C-alpha positions in Angstrom: 0.1 0.0 -0.2 1.2 3.4 -0.7 0.8 6.4 1.6 2.0 9.8 2.1 3.0 11.4 5.3 4.2 14.8 6.6 7.4 14.9 9.0 9.3 17.5 10.1 12.3 18.9 7.8 14.8 17.8 10.2 13.6 14.5 10.9 13.2 14.0 7.0 16.9 14.6 6.9 17.7 12.1 9.8 15.7 9.3 8.2 17.8 9.8 5.0 20.6 9.7 6.5 20.1 6.9 8.4 18.7 5.2 5.4 21.7 5.8 3.4 23.9 4.2 6.3 22.0 1.2 6.3 21.5 0.8 2.9 17.6 0.7 2.6 14.9 2.2 1.4 13.0 4.9 2.7 9.9 2.9 2.7 11.4 -0.4 4.2 12.9 1.9 6.9 9.8 3.6 8.0 7.8 0.4 7.7 10.4 -1.3 10.1 10.2 1.8 12.4 6.4 1.7 12.5 6.5 -1.9 13.4 8.9 -1.7 16.4 6.9 1.2 17.5 3.7 -1.1 17.4 5.3 -3.8 18.9 6.9 -1.4 22.0 3.4 -0.2 22.4 2.2 -4.0 23.0 5.0 -4.8 25.3 3.7 -1.3 27.5 0.3 -2.5 27.7 1.3 -6.5 28.6 3.5 -4.7 31.3 0.9 -2.4 32.5 -1.8 -5.3 32.8 0.8 -7.5 34.5 1.5 -4.9 37.3 -2.5 -4.3 37.4 -3.4 -7.9 37.8 -0.1 -8.0 40.7 -2.0 -5.2 42.5 -5.1 -6.7 42.4 -4.0 -10.0 44.1 -5.7 -10.2 47.6 -3.1 -9.2 50.2 -0.8 -7.3 47.8 2.1 -9.3 48.6 2.7 -8.9 52.4 2.8 -12.6 52.7 6.7 -13.1 52.0 5.9 -16.4 50.2 3.6 -14.6 48.0 6.2 -11.7 47.7 8.3 -14.1 46.2 5.6 -16.1 43.9 4.7 -12.7 42.8 8.4 -11.6 41.8 9.1 -15.1 40.1 6.1 -14.8 38.4 6.7 -11.0 37.2 10.1 -11.5 36.1 9.2 -14.8 34.0 6.4 -13.0 32.1 8.7 -9.9 31.4 11.4 -12.5 30.2 9.0 -13.5 27.5 9.3 -12.5 24.2 6.0 -10.8 22.9 
């Protein structure tokens, strides 16, 4: 699909410089940038959901065993590739 976008001149110059360095096309570069941004937004949404779920757990981790379990579970979730 073709589209037209507007961006500040300074950003356009940075994009063109990086495109030349990477020996790619502007279209490939911008498509890749959009994919990375969308992926980052997805990870942020997942992290927020995990934090909300942990916050909603009964005693909020005051029991030491629960706190250890939540820390392990949270670290495993965040280590996953999404």
